[in-house]
C-alpha positions as CSV (number, residue, x, y, z in Angstrom):
1,X,-30.7,89.7,109.6
2,X,-30.3,86.1,108.5
3,X,-28.7,83.9,111.1
4,X,-26.7,80.8,109.4
5,X,-28.1,77.1,110.7
6,X,-28.0,73.8,110.4
7,X,-30.8,72.6,110.7
8,X,-29.9,69.1,110.1
9,X,-32.1,65.9,109.2
10,X,-34.8,66.8,111.4
11,X,-35.7,70.3,109.9
12,X,-34.8,71.9,112.7
13,X,-32.0,73.6,114.0
14,X,-32.5,73.1,118.2
15,X,-34.4,69.9,120.1
16,X,-35.6,69.8,123.0
17,X,-33.4,67.3,126.2
18,X,-36.4,64.8,125.4
19,X,-35.8,64.9,121.7
20,X,-32.5,64.5,122.2
21,X,-33.3,61.5,124.7
22,X,-35.5,60.1,122.4
23,X,-32.4,60.1,119.5
24,X,-29.8,58.3,121.8
25,X,-32.0,56.3,123.4
26,X,-31.4,56.8,127.3
27,X,-33.5,59.3,129.8
28,X,-33.9,62.5,130.1
29,X,-32.3,63.2,133.0
30,X,-29.7,60.9,132.0
31,X,-29.4,64.1,128.8
32,X,-29.8,66.6,131.6
33,X,-26.8,64.9,133.5
34,X,-24.6,65.5,129.7
35,X,-25.5,69.3,129.2
36,X,-24.7,69.8,133.2
37,X,-21.5,68.2,132.9
38,X,-20.4,70.2,129.5
39,X,-20.0,67.0,127.9
40,X,-22.7,67.5,125.8
41,X,-22.9,72.1,124.7
42,X,-26.1,73.1,125.2
43,X,-28.0,76.6,125.7
44,X,-30.3,77.4,128.6
45,X,-33.4,80.4,126.8
46,X,-36.4,82.2,127.6
47,X,-36.9,82.7,131.4
48,X,-37.9,79.7,132.4
49,X,-34.5,78.3,132.0
50,X,-35.3,75.8,128.9
51,X,-32.5,73.8,127.5
52,X,-31.5,73.1,123.4
53,X,-29.0,71.0,121.9
54,X,-28.3,72.3,118.3
55,X,-28.7,68.8,115.8
56,X,-24.7,69.9,115.2
57,X,-23.9,70.1,118.4
58,X,-25.2,66.5,118.9
59,X,-24.0,65.0,116.0
60,X,-20.5,66.5,116.8
61,X,-21.2,64.6,120.6
62,X,-22.4,60.8,118.8
63,X,-19.2,61.4,117.1
64,X,-17.2,62.0,119.6
65,X,-19.0,58.3,120.5
66,X,-17.6,56.7,118.5
67,X,-14.1,57.4,118.0
68,X,-13.8,56.8,122.2
69,X,-15.8,53.9,121.6
70,X,-12.9,53.1,118.6
71,X,-10.3,53.5,120.5
72,X,-11.3,51.7,124.1
73,X,-12.2,48.4,121.3
74,X,-8.9,49.1,120.3
75,X,-6.5,49.5,123.1
76,X,-9.0,46.8,125.1
77,X,-9.1,43.4,122.3
78,X,-11.3,41.2,123.7
79,X,-10.4,38.0,124.8
80,X,-6.5,38.9,122.9
81,X,-3.4,36.8,123.8
82,X,-2.1,38.5,126.9
83,X,1.0,40.3,126.4
84,X,3.2,40.0,130.0
85,X,3.6,35.9,129.1
86,X,1.4,35.1,131.3
87,X,1.2,31.4,132.3
88,X,-0.8,29.2,129.1
89,X,-4.1,29.6,127.9
90,X,-4.5,33.2,130.4
91,X,-5.2,35.6,128.2
92,X,-6.2,39.8,129.1
93,X,-8.9,40.7,130.2
94,X,-9.6,44.0,129.2
95,X,-9.9,46.1,132.5
96,X,-6.3,47.7,132.0
97,X,-5.2,46.7,135.3
98,X,-2.8,44.2,133.0
99,X,-3.7,41.4,134.8
100,X,-5.2,38.6,133.2
101,X,-7.6,36.0,133.4
102,X,-7.7,31.8,132.5
103,X,-9.4,31.0,129.4
104,X,-9.8,27.4,130.4
105,X,-12.6,25.4,132.2
106,X,-14.0,26.9,135.7
107,X,-14.4,25.1,138.2
108,X,-16.4,25.7,141.5
């Protein structure tokens, strides 16, 4: 019986958490947290419970993060004019609370 697979660019279908950490440039503990939270689908195999992430799931996760980042950047433009008609020179600070920050010299 053959199992359909998508070995991806590495030639392997599954990656260890350490390999995923290297691809994402984060720690293995952070990858484990992504897996345990369900953000990054993975399987637990063997008697010792080794976690494996399918290459296609990692690629889908990366694509989702790009989409989420694009949506965030689109709705939180850096330095865009304030939409609420705030004081002249005010810009939306992009923190989502509708507040503005003054654009101008910093006084101390």
